[in-house]
All heavy atoms as an XYZ file, in Angstrom:
826
protein
N      -6.691     27.068   -101.236
C      -7.462     25.995   -101.822
C      -6.719     24.666   -101.738
O      -7.317     23.647   -101.468
C      -7.763     26.357   -103.278
C      -9.063     25.860   -103.725
S      -9.338     26.477   -105.401
C     -11.016     26.143   -105.498
N      -5.421     24.699   -101.937
C      -4.642     23.468   -101.873
C      -4.703     22.864   -100.479
O      -4.717     21.656   -100.326
C      -3.197     23.725   -102.277
N      -4.756     23.689    -99.435
C      -4.830     23.163    -98.069
C      -6.102     22.348    -97.879
O      -6.081     21.303    -97.248
C      -4.769     24.297    -97.056
N      -7.211     22.823    -98.423
C      -8.473     22.091    -98.319
C      -8.410     20.764    -99.037
O      -8.935     19.764    -98.561
N      -7.756     20.754   -100.187
C      -7.630     19.496   -100.927
C      -6.782     18.505   -100.158
O      -7.107     17.347   -100.076
C      -7.027     19.746   -102.309
C      -7.976     20.419   -103.277
C      -7.340     20.560   -104.636
C      -8.309     21.217   -105.598
N      -7.710     21.392   -106.911
N      -5.678     18.971    -99.581
C      -4.839     18.066    -98.801
C      -5.596     17.545    -97.590
O      -5.508     16.400    -97.244
C      -3.556     18.773    -98.358
C      -2.472     18.675    -99.393
C      -1.159     19.183    -98.860
N      -0.809     20.336    -99.662
C      -0.556     21.544    -99.246
N      -0.547     21.814    -97.955
N      -0.281     22.510   -100.061
N      -6.354     18.420    -96.972
C      -7.125     18.013    -95.804
C      -8.118     16.917    -96.170
O      -8.262     15.940    -95.443
C      -7.870     19.228    -95.235
O      -8.768     18.818    -94.259
N      -8.790     17.070    -97.315
C      -9.746     16.071    -97.762
C      -9.074     14.747    -98.067
O      -9.566     13.693    -97.709
N      -7.926     14.805    -98.721
C      -7.206     13.573    -99.026
C      -6.751     12.879    -97.755
O      -6.827     11.679    -97.624
C      -6.004     13.858    -99.931
C      -6.384     14.185   -101.344
C      -5.158     14.429   -102.201
C      -5.566     14.800   -103.603
N      -4.405     15.105   -104.435
N      -6.291     13.646    -96.799
C      -5.844     13.071    -95.548
C      -7.007     12.379    -94.846
O      -6.875     11.295    -94.322
C      -5.234     14.147    -94.649
C      -4.562     13.578    -93.429
C      -3.834     14.625    -92.599
N      -2.978     15.457    -93.407
C      -3.014     16.795    -93.403
N      -3.843     17.443    -92.626
N      -2.200     17.501    -94.170
N      -8.167     13.017    -94.843
C      -9.336     12.414    -94.194
C      -9.744     11.128    -94.898
O     -10.083     10.144    -94.261
C     -10.508     13.396    -94.198
O     -10.233     14.483    -93.365
N      -9.723     11.144    -96.229
C     -10.087      9.938    -96.963
C      -9.063      8.840    -96.742
O      -9.406      7.675    -96.613
C     -10.215     10.238    -98.451
C     -11.452     11.055    -98.770
C     -11.518     11.442   -100.228
O     -10.542     11.342   -100.955
N     -12.667     11.919   -100.657
N      -7.799      9.213    -96.651
C      -6.759      8.236    -96.425
C      -6.912      7.588    -95.055
O      -6.675      6.401    -94.886
C      -5.369      8.887    -96.541
O      -5.255      9.465    -97.827
C      -4.256      7.879    -96.337
N      -7.349      8.352    -94.077
C      -7.499      7.782    -92.734
C      -8.867      7.117    -92.542
O      -9.217      6.744    -91.442
C      -7.292      8.862    -91.679
O      -8.306      9.849    -91.780
N      -9.634      6.972    -93.611
C     -10.913      6.262    -93.595
C     -11.971      6.891    -92.682
O     -12.762      6.204    -92.069
C     -10.718      4.794    -93.226
C      -9.914      4.063    -94.254
O      -9.974      4.368    -95.434
N      -9.134      3.096    -93.817
N     -11.958      8.208    -92.573
C     -12.930      8.895    -91.726
C     -14.338      8.854    -92.296
O     -15.299      9.026    -91.566
C     -12.530     10.363    -91.537
C     -11.306     10.511    -90.666
O     -10.975      9.554    -89.943
O     -10.695     11.579    -90.707
N     -14.482      8.650    -93.599
C     -15.777      8.762    -94.243
C     -16.163      7.451    -94.929
O     -16.464      7.422    -96.104
C     -15.785      9.919    -95.252
C     -15.368     11.211    -94.635
C     -14.165     11.797    -94.937
C     -16.193     11.848    -93.731
C     -13.791     12.994    -94.362
C     -15.842     13.040    -93.137
C     -14.628     13.618    -93.460
N     -16.177      6.388    -94.172
C     -16.476      5.079    -94.751
C     -17.578      4.385    -93.969
O     -17.751      4.583    -92.768
C     -15.249      4.172    -94.729
C     -14.061      4.619    -95.585
C     -12.899      3.677    -95.391
C     -14.459      4.691    -97.045
N     -18.308      3.538    -94.660
C     -19.293      2.693    -93.999
C     -18.551      1.612    -93.208
O     -17.385      1.344    -93.463
C     -20.272      2.094    -95.010
C     -19.646      1.132    -95.980
C     -19.133      1.805    -97.235
O     -18.741      2.961    -97.240
N     -19.110      1.060    -98.325
N     -19.206      0.973    -92.256
C     -18.556     -0.081    -91.473
C     -18.255     -1.320    -92.317
O     -18.838     -1.524    -93.372
C     -19.573     -0.414    -90.382
C     -20.858      0.194    -90.822
C     -20.577      1.223    -91.843
N     -17.332     -2.127    -91.827
C     -17.054     -3.419    -92.447
C     -18.160     -4.395    -92.060
O     -18.917     -4.154    -91.123
C     -15.698     -3.947    -91.979
C     -14.495     -3.080    -92.360
C     -13.224     -3.658    -91.726
C     -14.353     -2.972    -93.863
N     -18.231     -5.498    -92.754
C     -19.248     -6.514    -92.463
C     -19.006     -7.111    -91.071
O     -17.867     -7.447    -90.736
C     -19.212     -7.617    -93.501
N     -20.049     -7.226    -90.265
C     -19.888     -7.848    -88.949
C     -19.591     -9.343    -89.070
O     -19.931     -9.970    -90.067
C     -21.250     -7.646    -88.281
C     -22.026     -6.737    -89.146
C     -21.400     -6.748    -90.493
N     -18.980     -9.887    -88.042
C     -18.754    -11.316    -87.939
C     -19.833    -11.888    -87.039
O     -20.045    -11.411    -85.923
C     -17.374    -11.606    -87.325
O     -16.380    -11.016    -88.153
C     -17.133    -13.099    -87.186
N     -20.555    -12.900    -87.519
C     -21.582    -13.545    -86.703
C     -20.905    -14.551    -85.790
O     -20.233    -15.468    -86.236
C     -22.648    -14.228    -87.580
C     -23.382    -13.173    -88.429
C     -23.636    -15.013    -86.718
C     -24.382    -13.744    -89.404
N     -21.050    -14.320    -84.484
C     -20.455    -15.210    -83.488
C     -21.331    -16.421    -83.228
O     -20.830    -17.528    -83.018
C     -20.212    -14.451    -82.183
C     -19.294    -13.250    -82.399
O     -18.320    -13.366    -83.174
O     -19.563    -12.197    -81.799
N     -22.663    -16.221    -83.233
C     -23.583    -17.347    -83.037
C     -24.976    -16.965    -83.495
O     -25.355    -15.797    -83.501
C     -23.639    -17.769    -81.562
O     -24.180    -16.731    -80.776
N     -25.725    -17.981    -83.908
C     -27.151    -17.833    -84.237
C     -27.834    -18.993    -83.517
O     -27.635    -20.154    -83.857
C     -27.375    -17.900    -85.742
N     -28.628    -18.657    -82.501
C     -29.159    -19.660    -81.596
C     -30.678    -19.687    -81.617
O     -31.328    -18.645    -81.511
C     -28.698    -19.364    -80.152
O     -27.279    -19.217    -80.146
C     -29.099    -20.464    -79.198
N     -31.236    -20.887    -81.740
C     -32.669    -21.075    -81.640
C     -33.092    -20.653    -80.225
O     -32.514    -21.104    -79.241
C     -32.993    -22.550    -81.893
C     -34.464    -22.851    -81.786
O     -35.300    -21.975    -81.679
N     -34.773    -24.131    -81.826
N     -34.093    -19.789    -80.109
C     -34.521    -19.282    -78.816
C     -35.174    -20.375    -77.974
O     -35.121    -20.342    -76.757
C     -35.447    -18.059    -78.979
C     -36.058    -17.649    -77.667
C     -34.672    -16.909    -79.589
N     -35.801    -21.358    -78.587
C     -36.380    -22.448    -77.811
C     -37.779    -22.804    -78.255
O     -38.368    -22.151    -79.107
N     -38.313    -23.818    -77.642
C     -39.597    -24.347    -78.064
C     -40.761    -23.823    -77.230
O     -41.889    -24.238    -77.414
C     -39.589    -25.886    -77.999
O     -39.275    -26.265    -76.663
C     -38.574    -26.460    -78.966
N     -40.530    -22.888    -76.316
C     -41.602    -22.380    -75.479
C     -42.386    -21.253    -76.118
O     -43.152    -20.560    -75.466
N     -42.244    -21.059    -77.401
C     -42.921    -19.975    -78.109
C     -44.189    -20.501    -78.771
O     -44.351    -21.692    -78.964
C     -41.991    -19.369    -79.149
C     -40.702    -18.811    -78.526
C     -39.806    -18.230    -79.570
N     -40.420    -17.106    -80.241
C     -40.452    -15.857    -79.785
N     -39.908    -15.575    -78.623
N     -41.011    -14.898    -80.475
N     -45.047    -19.584    -79.140
C     -46.289    -19.956    -79.841
C     -45.962    -20.667    -81.151
O     -44.949    -20.387    -81.783
C     -47.127    -18.715    -80.113
N     -46.845    -21.566    -81.591
C     -46.647    -22.313    -82.838
C     -46.435    -21.338    -84.004
O     -47.133    -20.337    -84.117
C     -47.867    -23.206    -83.092
C     -47.732    -24.038    -84.346
C     -46.873    -25.129    -84.370
C     -48.446    -23.717    -85.490
C     -46.737    -25.897    -85.499
C     -48.315    -24.490    -86.640
C     -47.462    -25.570    -86.640
O     -47.316    -26.324    -87.764
N     -45.469    -21.635    -84.847
C     -45.102    -20.807    -86.008
C     -44.694    -19.397    -85.627
O     -44.917    -18.441    -86.359
C     -46.216    -20.780    -87.055
C     -46.139    -21.990    -87.964
O     -45.093    -22.639    -88.067
N     -47.223    -22.311    -88.622
N     -44.088    -19.239    -84.455
C     -43.488    -17.966    -84.062
C     -42.129    -18.244    -83.452
O     -41.808    -17.806    -82.360
C     -44.377    -17.202    -83.082
C     -43.848    -15.784    -82.851
O     -43.177    -15.232    -83.708
N     -44.136    -15.223    -81.713
N     -41.303    -19.002    -84.179
C     -39.953    -19.311    -83.733
C     -39.065    -18.072    -83.788
O     -39.406    -17.081    -84.433
N     -37.937    -18.142    -83.106
C     -37.032    -16.996    -83.054
C     -35.583    -17.449    -83.008
O     -35.280    -18.538    -82.516
C     -37.351    -16.138    -81.846
N     -34.704    -16.597    -83.497
C     -33.269    -16.845    -83.499
C     -32.596    -15.623    -82.884
O     -32.877    -14.489    -83.279
C     -32.718    -17.030    -84.926
C     -33.393    -18.210    -85.617
C     -31.198    -17.202    -84.911
C     -33.068    -18.302    -87.098
N     -31.714    -15.859    -81.903
C     -30.903    -14.784    -81.342
C     -29.555    -14.813    -82.041
O     -28.894    -15.852    -82.072
C     -30.749    -14.944    -79.824
O     -32.042    -14.860    -79.239
C     -29.860    -13.854    -79.257
N     -29.155    -13.674    -82.608
C     -27.913    -13.564    -83.381
C     -26.947    -12.666    -82.630
O     -27.265    -11.506    -82.337
C     -28.182    -12.964    -84.784
C     -26.911    -12.943    -85.605
C     -29.284    -13.719    -85.490
N     -25.761    -13.205    -82.301
C     -24.698    -12.425    -81.673
C     -23.626    -12.146    -82.722
O     -23.295    -13.024    -83.526
C     -24.106    -13.185    -80.493
N     -23.087    -10.949    -82.728
C     -22.133    -10.549    -83.765
C     -21.189     -9.485    -83.225
O     -21.454     -8.857    -82.193
C     -22.876    -10.009    -84.997
C     -23.881     -8.956    -84.659
C     -23.528     -7.618    -84.603
C     -25.192     -9.295    -84.353
C     -24.453     -6.647    -84.255
C     -26.125     -8.334    -84.016
C     -25.746     -7.005    -83.967
N     -20.071     -9.271    -83.950
C     -19.090     -8.243    -83.605
C     -18.588     -7.591    -84.876
O     -18.588     -8.211    -85.953
C     -17.888     -8.820    -82.843
O     -17.332     -9.899    -83.603
C     -18.278     -9.325    -81.474
N     -18.164     -6.344    -84.757
C     -17.505     -5.655    -85.873
C     -16.021     -5.960    -85.830
O     -15.448     -6.095    -84.741
C     -17.686     -4.140    -85.750
C     -18.933     -3.518    -86.323
C     -18.917     -2.002    -86.091
C     -19.106     -3.809    -87.787
N     -15.352     -6.054    -86.978
C     -13.897     -6.211    -86.980
C     -13.247     -5.005    -86.278
O     -13.782     -3.902    -86.288
C     -13.533     -6.226    -88.468
C     -14.793     -6.618    -89.166
C     -15.917     -6.072    -88.326
N     -12.094     -5.223    -85.670
C     -11.397     -4.165    -84.936
C     -11.071     -2.950    -85.787
O     -11.067     -1.828    -85.291
C     -10.104     -4.704    -84.312
C     -10.386     -5.644    -83.169
O     -11.426     -5.556    -82.524
N      -9.476     -6.568    -82.924
N     -10.814     -3.139    -87.077
C     -10.428     -2.028    -87.947
C     -11.623     -1.378    -88.645
O     -11.459     -0.569    -89.548
C      -9.414     -2.491    -88.981
C      -9.941     -3.614    -89.855
O     -10.888     -4.299    -89.504
N      -9.301     -3.814    -90.996
N     -12.836     -1.680    -88.205
C     -14.040     -1.146    -88.836
C     -14.398      0.233    -88.293
O     -14.113      0.551    -87.136
C     -15.230     -2.083    -88.582
O     -16.420     -1.542    -89.114
N     -15.036      1.012    -89.135
C     -15.652      2.244    -88.667
C     -16.830      1.868    -87.769
O     -17.418      0.808    -87.937
C     -16.153      3.082    -89.858
C     -15.043      3.600    -90.751
C     -14.117      4.516    -90.001
O     -14.544      5.447    -89.329
N     -12.820      4.252    -90.103
N     -17.199      2.712    -86.823
C     -18.329      2.380    -85.942
C     -19.633      2.282    -86.721
O     -19.816      2.929    -87.748
C     -18.400      3.557    -84.975
C     -17.167      4.356    -85.180
C     -16.570      3.981    -86.497
N     -20.540      1.476    -86.214
C     -21.880      1.343    -86.788
C     -22.883      1.959    -85.821
O     -22.700      1.915    -84.599
C     -22.217     -0.116    -87.019
N     -23.934      2.550    -86.373
C     -24.986      3.123    -85.536
C     -26.174      2.182    -85.416
O     -26.969      2.313    -84.487
C     -25.461      4.470    -86.101
O     -25.839      4.293    -87.478
C     -24.359      5.506    -86.018
N     -26.295      1.240    -86.350
C     -27.362      0.247    -86.252
C     -26.966     -1.011    -87.010
O     -26.047     -1.005    -87.836
C     -28.685      0.787    -86.800
O     -28.608      0.965    -88.185
N     -27.672     -2.084    -86.685
C     -27.450     -3.382    -87.304
C     -28.803     -3.957    -87.703
O     -29.790     -3.746    -87.005
C     -26.773     -4.353    -86.333
C     -25.451     -3.883    -85.834
C     -25.348     -3.113    -84.691
C     -24.280     -4.200    -86.517
C     -24.126     -2.670    -84.225
C     -23.052     -3.767    -86.070
C     -22.974     -3.009    -84.912
O     -21.760     -2.573    -84.467
N     -28.821     -4.690    -88.822
C     -30.031     -5.389    -89.236
C     -29.681     -6.856    -89.461
O     -28.823     -7.158    -90.284
C     -30.622     -4.785    -90.522
O     -30.897     -3.406    -90.290
C     -31.890     -5.501    -90.939
N     -30.344     -7.718    -88.700
C     -30.194     -9.160    -88.876
C     -31.426     -9.652    -89.617
O     -32.546     -9.216    -89.332
C     -30.079     -9.851    -87.523
N     -31.237    -10.537    -90.577
C     -32.385    -11.048    -91.334
C     -32.183    -12.507    -91.701
O     -31.066    -13.001    -91.764
C     -32.619    -10.204    -92.587
O     -31.488    -10.208    -93.418
N     -33.322    -13.168    -91.938
C     -33.315    -14.569    -92.354
C     -34.627    -14.861    -93.060
O     -35.681    -14.329    -92.697
C     -33.124    -15.493    -91.159
N     -34.578    -15.726    -94.048
C     -35.749    -16.083    -94.844
C     -36.495    -17.237    -94.193
O     -35.903    -18.206    -93.728
C     -35.326    -16.465    -96.262
C     -36.475    -16.866    -97.134
C     -37.334    -15.897    -97.649
C     -36.722    -18.206    -97.426
C     -38.412    -16.266    -98.457
C     -37.793    -18.565    -98.226
C     -38.631    -17.596    -98.734
O     -39.702    -17.950    -99.513
N     -37.825    -17.151    -94.191
C     -38.685    -18.215    -93.661
C     -39.486    -18.804    -94.815
O     -40.346    -18.142    -95.383
C     -39.623    -17.662    -92.588
S     -40.817    -18.866    -91.997
N     -39.219    -20.071    -95.144
C     -39.926    -20.718    -96.259
C     -41.380    -21.028    -95.901
O     -42.214    -21.125    -96.780
C     -39.189    -21.984    -96.670
O     -39.086    -22.871    -95.579
N     -41.705    -21.151    -94.624
C     -43.083    -21.427    -94.204
C     -43.973    -20.221    -94.515
O     -45.083    -20.362    -95.019
C     -43.158    -21.784    -92.710
C     -44.599    -21.865    -92.219
C     -42.429    -23.094    -92.443
N     -43.479    -19.033    -94.231
C     -44.259    -17.810    -94.449
C     -43.906    -17.112    -95.762
O     -44.475    -16.089    -96.088
C     -44.031    -16.831    -93.305
C     -44.469    -17.382    -91.984
N     -43.605    -17.539    -90.933
C     -45.675    -17.848    -91.565
C     -44.256    -18.056    -89.908
N     -45.505    -18.256    -90.268
N     -42.918    -17.645    -96.501
C     -42.449    -17.046    -97.739
C     -42.104    -15.569    -97.534
O     -42.519    -14.703    -98.288
C     -43.484    -17.206    -98.856
C     -42.904    -16.946   -100.223
O     -41.713    -17.173   -100.449
N     -43.726    -16.456   -101.137
N     -41.336    -15.305    -96.465
C     -40.999    -13.926    -96.106
C     -39.639    -13.885    -95.438
O     -39.191    -14.866    -94.833
C     -42.050    -13.356    -95.152
N     -38.990    -12.740    -95.542
C     -37.751    -12.494    -94.820
C     -38.090    -11.748    -93.535
O     -38.721    -10.695    -93.579
C     -36.761    -11.682    -95.674
O     -36.466    -12.422    -96.851
C     -35.489    -11.397    -94.916
N     -37.673    -12.310    -92.411
C     -37.908    -11.688    -91.115
C     -36.639    -10.918    -90.723
O     -35.528    -11.395    -90.978
C     -38.238    -12.730    -90.051
C     -39.476    -13.513    -90.375
N     -40.719    -12.937    -90.410
C     -39.649    -14.815    -90.685
C     -41.621    -13.858    -90.723
N     -40.996    -15.008    -90.902
N     -36.811     -9.750    -90.109
C     -35.670     -8.923    -89.734
C     -35.801     -8.422    -88.301
O     -36.891     -8.381    -87.728
C     -35.529     -7.696    -90.658
O     -36.683     -6.873    -90.520
C     -35.345     -8.094    -92.099
N     -34.657     -8.048    -87.759
C     -34.588     -7.371    -86.463
C     -33.518     -6.283    -86.600
O     -32.460     -6.519    -87.185
C     -34.217     -8.343    -85.359
N     -33.804     -5.106    -86.081
C     -32.866     -3.990    -86.150
C     -32.597     -3.475    -84.742
O     -33.499     -3.403    -83.918
C     -33.444     -2.852    -87.011
O     -33.704     -3.364    -88.315
C     -32.473     -1.691    -87.140
N     -31.351     -3.122    -84.487
C     -30.979     -2.582    -83.183
C     -29.620     -1.937    -83.234
O     -28.942     -1.945    -84.264
N     -29.201     -1.376    -82.108
C     -27.950     -0.642    -82.058
C     -26.782     -1.467    -81.535
O     -25.649     -0.983    -81.518
C     -28.118      0.606    -81.194
O     -28.504      0.243    -79.876
N     -27.047     -2.714    -81.103
C     -25.957     -3.548    -80.590
C     -26.339     -5.025    -80.654
O     -27.487     -5.382    -80.886
C     -25.627     -3.150    -79.145
O     -26.734     -3.390    -78.307
N     -25.352     -5.850    -80.410
C     -25.532     -7.296    -80.384
C     -25.965     -7.710    -78.988
O     -25.546     -7.095    -78.010
C     -24.204     -7.955    -80.719
O     -24.257     -9.341    -80.615
N     -26.789     -8.732    -78.865
C     -27.423     -9.566    -79.870
C     -28.758     -9.010    -80.322
O     -29.327     -8.120    -79.676
C     -27.625    -10.891    -79.129
C     -27.871    -10.472    -77.713
C     -27.000     -9.255    -77.499
N     -29.247     -9.529    -81.454
C     -30.575     -9.203    -81.958
C     -31.389    -10.497    -82.038
O     -30.835    -11.557    -82.311
C     -30.494     -8.591    -83.359
C     -29.806     -7.236    -83.471
C     -29.696     -6.824    -84.945
C     -30.564     -6.182    -82.683
N     -32.693    -10.397    -81.831
C     -33.571    -11.560    -81.911
C     -34.535    -11.380    -83.077
O     -35.304    -10.425    -83.098
C     -34.347    -11.775    -80.605
O     -33.410    -11.962    -79.535
C     -35.247    -13.002    -80.695
N     -34.466    -12.297    -84.029
C     -35.357    -12.288    -85.186
C     -36.519    -13.216    -84.855
O     -36.305    -14.380    -84.516
C     -34.645    -12.799    -86.454
C     -33.309    -12.095    -86.663
C     -35.536    -12.632    -87.673
C     -32.448    -12.745    -87.733
N     -37.744    -12.739    -84.977
C     -38.930    -13.507    -84.614
C     -39.824    -13.785    -85.829
O     -39.679    -13.157    -86.859
C     -39.741    -12.752    -83.566
C     -38.988    -12.511    -82.279
C     -39.801    -11.758    -81.264
O     -40.757    -11.050    -81.651
O     -39.505    -11.891    -80.068
N     -40.755    -14.717    -85.648
C     -41.802    -14.958    -86.628
C     -41.599    -16.125    -87.564
O     -42.293    -16.253    -88.555
N     -40.668    -17.026    -87.241
C     -40.383    -18.166    -88.123
C     -41.384    -19.295    -87.953
O     -41.883    -19.530    -86.863
C     -38.974    -18.715    -87.840
C     -37.882    -17.757    -88.208
C     -37.326    -16.947    -87.248
C     -37.460    -17.661    -89.515
C     -36.327    -16.060    -87.577
C     -36.451    -16.766    -89.863
C     -35.892    -15.970    -88.889
N     -41.627    -19.989    -89.043
C     -42.449    -21.186    -88.995
C     -41.692    -22.336    -88.345
O     -40.473    -22.315    -88.229
N     -42.414    -23.357    -87.946
C     -41.813    -24.506    -87.266
C     -40.931    -25.308    -88.224
O     -41.293    -25.544    -89.371
C     -42.904    -25.415    -86.718
O     -43.637    -24.747    -85.735
N     -39.785    -25.724    -87.728
C     -38.898    -26.599    -88.475
C     -38.152    -25.954    -89.619
O     -37.609    -26.657    -90.469
N     -38.061    -24.643    -89.679
C     -37.375    -23.948    -90.765
C     -35.871    -24.051    -90.589
O     -35.360    -23.897    -89.482
C     -37.795    -22.452    -90.799
C     -36.924    -21.653    -91.738
C     -39.243    -22.316    -91.173
N     -35.169    -24.329    -91.675
C     -33.722    -24.205    -91.709
C     -33.435    -22.966    -92.526
O     -33.913    -22.840    -93.651
C     -33.063    -25.435    -92.346
O     -33.411    -26.591    -91.598
C     -31.558    -25.285    -92.397
N     -32.656    -22.041    -91.993
C     -32.487    -20.750    -92.644
C     -31.044    -20.283    -92.612
O     -30.204    -20.868    -91.923
C     -33.414    -19.689    -91.996
O     -33.384    -18.519    -92.782
C     -32.986    -19.371    -90.570
N     -30.768    -19.246    -93.352
C     -29.468    -18.576    -93.370
C     -29.655    -17.193    -92.771
O     -30.548    -16.457    -93.185
C     -28.941    -18.454    -94.821
O     -28.826    -19.767    -95.364
C     -27.599    -17.760    -94.863
N     -28.821    -16.849    -91.813
C     -28.905    -15.555    -91.128
C     -27.820    -14.629    -91.668
O     -26.672    -15.041    -91.833
C     -28.722    -15.746    -89.607
C     -28.753    -14.413    -88.886
C     -29.783    -16.678    -89.062
N     -28.187    -13.371    -91.917
C     -27.211    -12.359    -92.321
C     -27.317    -11.154    -91.392
O     -28.381    -10.879    -90.831
C     -27.420    -11.883    -93.775
O     -28.713    -11.312    -93.898
C     -27.269    -13.021    -94.751
N     -26.207    -10.423    -91.233
C     -26.183     -9.198    -90.437
C     -25.483     -8.117    -91.259
O     -24.406     -8.345    -91.794
C     -25.447     -9.389    -89.092
C     -25.376     -8.071    -88.316
C     -26.130    -10.456    -88.257
N     -26.116     -6.946    -91.340
C     -25.546     -5.799    -92.039
C     -25.383     -4.669    -91.030
O     -26.301     -4.368    -90.278
C     -26.473     -5.347    -93.203
C     -25.945     -4.082    -93.857
C     -26.622     -6.456    -94.226
N     -24.209     -4.048    -91.042
C     -23.938     -2.894    -90.181
C     -24.157     -1.616    -90.986
O     -23.871     -1.576    -92.180
C     -22.502     -2.940    -89.667
N     -24.657     -0.564    -90.326
C     -24.963      0.697    -90.999
C     -24.438      1.864    -90.179
O     -24.493      1.841    -88.951
C     -26.492      0.853    -91.167
O     -26.984     -0.277    -91.895
C     -26.844      2.119    -91.904
N     -23.935      2.886    -90.874
C     -23.662      4.181    -90.248
C     -24.118      5.263    -91.224
O     -24.747      4.963    -92.241
C     -22.198      4.330    -89.827
C     -21.209      4.358    -90.970
O     -21.570      4.557    -92.132
N     -19.943      4.153    -90.667
N     -23.829      6.517    -90.942
C     -24.331      7.607    -91.770
C     -23.741      7.602    -93.177
O     -24.250      8.293    -94.060
C     -24.077      8.958    -91.100
O     -22.684      9.155    -90.900
N     -22.694      6.811    -93.430
C     -22.090      6.744    -94.753
C     -22.563      5.550    -95.568
O     -22.228      5.414    -96.735
C     -20.563      6.737    -94.644
C     -20.073      8.002    -93.989
C     -19.660      7.998    -92.677
C     -20.088      9.206    -94.680
C     -19.251      9.160    -92.061
C     -19.681     10.372    -94.071
C     -19.254     10.354    -92.765
O     -18.860     11.514    -92.150
N     -23.348      4.653    -94.956
C     -23.906      3.537    -95.715
C     -23.881      2.224    -94.965
O     -23.617      2.168    -93.772
N     -24.150      1.148    -95.704
C     -24.201     -0.205    -95.152
C     -22.862     -0.895    -95.346
O     -22.100     -0.551    -96.253
C     -25.261     -1.036    -95.878
C     -26.669     -0.509    -95.667
O     -26.894      0.200    -94.661
O     -27.525     -0.794    -96.511
N     -22.612     -1.917    -94.514
C     -21.414     -2.728    -94.709
C     -21.441     -3.320    -96.106
O     -22.504     -3.575    -96.659
C     -21.314     -3.818    -93.645
O     -22.463     -4.626    -93.602
N     -20.295     -3.530    -96.707
C     -20.199     -3.902    -98.119
C     -20.829     -5.242    -98.450
O     -21.493     -5.376    -99.436
C     -18.735     -3.906    -98.546
C     -18.142     -2.525    -98.506
C     -16.737     -2.535    -99.037
N     -16.067     -1.288    -98.747
C     -16.024     -0.248    -99.561
N     -16.606     -0.309   -100.728
N     -15.400      0.854    -99.210
N     -20.587     -6.237    -97.651
C     -21.143     -7.562    -97.959
C     -21.607     -8.208    -96.665
O     -20.845     -8.306    -95.720
C     -20.084     -8.433    -98.629
N     -22.857     -8.643    -96.622
C     -23.307     -9.303    -95.397
C     -22.615    -10.635    -95.193
O     -22.281    -11.324    -96.157
C     -24.803     -9.496    -95.634
C     -25.065     -9.189    -97.043
C     -23.876     -8.499    -97.620
N     -22.382    -10.952    -93.951
C     -21.814    -12.255    -93.578
C     -22.971    -13.128    -93.139
O     -23.908    -12.649    -92.503
C     -20.791    -12.065    -92.439
C     -20.275    -13.392    -91.952
C     -19.643    -11.193    -92.917
N     -22.936    -14.401    -93.463
C     -24.085    -15.255    -93.117
C     -23.652    -16.512    -92.391
O     -22.526    -16.942    -92.490
C     -24.860    -15.620    -94.371
O     -24.038    -16.337    -95.248
N     -24.596    -17.042    -91.638
C     -24.463    -18.338    -90.986
C     -25.562    -19.212    -91.534
O     -26.728    -18.839    -91.501
C     -24.598    -18.204    -89.444
C     -24.654    -19.569    -88.805
C     -23.444    -17.405    -88.873
N     -25.200    -20.361    -92.073
C     -26.194    -21.242    -92.696
C     -26.636    -22.349    -91.760
O     -25.907    -22.695    -90.833
C     -25.591    -21.883    -93.948
S     -25.108    -20.712    -95.196
N     -27.783    -22.890    -92.043
C     -28.228    -24.110    -91.380
C     -28.785    -23.943    -89.984
O     -28.785    -24.875    -89.209
N     -29.269    -22.748    -89.624
C     -29.892    -22.564    -88.328
C     -31.312    -23.111    -88.386
O     -32.106    -22.694    -89.217
C     -29.926    -21.060    -87.955
O     -28.578    -20.575    -87.967
C     -30.535    -20.856    -86.598
N     -31.622    -24.043    -87.508
C     -32.951    -24.664    -87.494
C     -33.780    -24.005    -86.411
O     -33.332    -23.852    -85.279
C     -32.864    -26.180    -87.221
C     -34.241    -26.799    -87.150
C     -32.028    -26.852    -88.301
N     -34.996    -23.610    -86.766
C     -35.905    -22.984    -85.820
C     -37.006    -23.967    -85.489
O     -37.737    -24.422    -86.364
C     -36.520    -21.693    -86.409
C     -37.456    -21.062    -85.405
C     -35.417    -20.727    -86.827
N     -37.136    -24.307    -84.227
C     -38.222    -25.170    -83.750
C     -39.111    -24.341    -82.847
O     -38.657    -23.845    -81.831
C     -37.681    -26.370    -82.972
C     -36.869    -27.282    -83.839
O     -37.276    -27.572    -84.958
N     -35.730    -27.701    -83.368
N     -40.356    -24.175    -83.222
C     -41.266    -23.418    -82.356
C     -42.396    -24.331    -81.909
O     -42.557    -25.424    -82.386
C     -41.806    -22.208    -83.062
O     -42.426    -22.535    -84.275
């Protein structure tokens, strides 16, 4: 029984059973003005810290004051494109990393991204 306990402690010490760390947002870019009116989009590029556990999916989100809604995009790698923003919105983008043990502890955000559609 003691061997099993030591094994569990060793695994926990080596961080085998942890959710990923918060991703770092490298850029949040307006996709451009060639989109339909009130369907703006932001492409978000991000990376996980080197010491993070792997993530199986990512969710990028941002609030749109024109539609009074939070728009999201989910995928397995960077970049992600969030769509559906109203024209002229200034928003804050967040990215959360997820694996089978949970979500990253605190989302990282980029403020002041303007969407022109």
